[in-house]
VOPAGU-2260 file (C-alpha; in pm, 1 decimal, decimal comma):
REM VOPAGU-2260
SITE   aa  ch    i         X         Y         Z
SITE  MET   A    0   -1785,1    1115,7    1550,2
SITE  LEU   A    1   -1671,4     889,0    1829,3
SITE  GLY   A    2   -1500,5     631,6    1609,1
SITE  PHE   A    3   -1768,3     363,1    1627,4
SITE  GLY   A    4   -1746,1     127,2    1332,7
SITE  ARG   A    5   -1379,0     206,9    1278,2
SITE  VAL   A    6   -1094,5     -44,1    1296,5
SITE  THR   A    7    -715,6     -22,7    1302,2
SITE  CYS   A    8    -513,4    -165,0    1013,6
SITE  LEU   A    9    -255,7    -417,0    1134,8
SITE  PHE   A   10      -4,3    -305,7     871,2
SITE  CYS   A   11      -7,4      75,3     869,7
SITE  GLY   A   12    -190,9     149,9    1195,3
SITE  THR   A   13    -446,7     386,8    1041,5
SITE  ARG   A   14    -809,0     391,2    1157,3
SITE  VAL   A   15   -1052,0     316,4     874,4
SITE  SER   A   16   -1419,9     242,1     841,3
SITE  ARG   A   17   -1503,7    -123,7     895,0
SITE  ARG   A   18   -1652,4    -143,9     545,7
SITE  ASP   A   19   -1322,4     -21,5     394,1
SITE  ALA   A   20   -1124,7    -301,6     557,5
SITE  ARG   A   21   -1087,0    -677,1     539,9
SITE  ARG   A   22   -1068,8    -894,6     849,5
SITE  THR   A   23    -950,2   -1239,0     947,1
SITE  GLN   A   24   -1195,9   -1516,3    1025,4
SITE  ASN   A   25   -1014,1   -1629,6    1338,9
SITE  ALA   A   26   -1080,1   -1505,1    1690,1
SITE  ALA   A   27    -806,4   -1235,7    1673,6
SITE  ARG   A   28   -1007,2   -1033,6    1419,5
SITE  ALA   A   29    -707,3    -853,8    1269,9
SITE  PHE   A   30    -788,7    -599,1     998,3
SITE  VAL   A   31    -618,0    -482,7     677,3
SITE  CYS   A   32    -717,6    -148,4     525,6
SITE  GLY   A   33    -803,8    -109,7     157,9
SITE  ALA   A   34    -486,6      89,4      86,8
SITE  CYS   A   35    -256,2    -182,5     222,6
SITE  TRP   A   36    -456,9    -448,3      37,6
SITE  ALA   A   37    -428,5    -248,8    -287,5
SITE  GLN   A   38     -52,0    -209,2    -239,5
SITE  TRP   A   39     -12,2    -585,9    -190,7
SITE  ASP   A   40    -229,5    -645,3    -499,0
SITE  LYS   A   41     -25,5    -396,9    -703,3
SITE  THR   A   42     306,5    -559,2    -610,1
SITE  GLY   A   43     205,1    -901,3    -739,8
SITE  ARG   A   44      11,5   -1064,6    -452,4
SITE  LYS   A   45     319,6   -1259,6    -333,4
SITE  CYS   A   46     278,8   -1499,4     -44,4
SITE  THR   A   47     518,5   -1418,8     236,5
SITE  ALA   A   48     555,8   -1787,2     332,9
SITE  CYS   A   49     623,1   -1958,2      -1,0
SITE  ASP   A   50     709,7   -1655,7    -220,4
SITE  THR   A   51     464,0   -1752,1    -495,6
SITE  PRO   A   52     170,4   -1536,2    -609,4
SITE  VAL   A   53    -182,0   -1585,2    -475,1
SITE  ARG   A   54    -391,5   -1650,3    -784,8
SITE  GLY   A   55    -756,2   -1674,1    -878,6
SITE  MET   A   56    -982,2   -1839,9    -624,6
SITE  GLN   A   57    -707,1   -1923,2    -371,9
SITE  ASP   A   58    -790,2   -1807,2     -20,0
SITE  VAL   A   59    -584,1   -1516,8     107,7
SITE  GLY   A   60    -431,8   -1547,6     452,7
SITE  LEU   A   61    -296,0   -1289,2     695,3
SITE  PHE   A   62      25,1   -1353,8     886,8
SITE  PRO   A   63      -7,3   -1119,8    1187,7
SITE  GLU   A   64     339,0   -1194,5    1328,9
SITE  ARG   A   65     499,2   -1094,5     996,4
SITE  LYS   A   66     241,3    -824,2     914,6
SITE  ALA   A   67     207,9    -973,5     567,7
SITE  LEU   A   68     -40,0   -1146,0     337,3
SITE  GLY   A   69     -19,9   -1474,6     150,3
SITE  HIS   A   70    -193,5   -1809,0     106,3
SITE  ALA   A   71    -428,5   -1928,3     377,4
SITE  ASP   A   72    -298,7   -2279,4     301,8
SITE  CYS   A   73      52,7   -2168,8     402,0
SITE  GLY   A   74     -65,9   -2101,5     756,6
SITE  GLY   A   75    -219,9   -1755,2     736,7
SITE  ALA   A   76    -550,3   -1663,0     901,5
SITE  ARG   A   77    -819,3   -1662,5     630,1
SITE  VAL   A   78    -916,8   -1308,5     522,3
SITE  VAL   A   79   -1277,9   -1214,7     446,8
SITE  ARG   A   80   -1453,5    -888,7     366,4
SITE  ALA   A   81   -1543,5    -700,9     686,2
């Protein structure tokens, strides 16, 4: 396999299948693997900017400079399923 359809997780640096990752909607197209997403979910889904949990239908944002997740409304790049 040549690695087509694989992306690099911004947080842990592992190469995963595109379908096992989430990406940002902006032009940078940063990716978060399922394992890093699950770890963030397991630790309470805290926003790195405002330190409150992301709940329900709130949009999740990625903060590439901090390598963290949080609210899209707090300035993060909106995350969608890849």
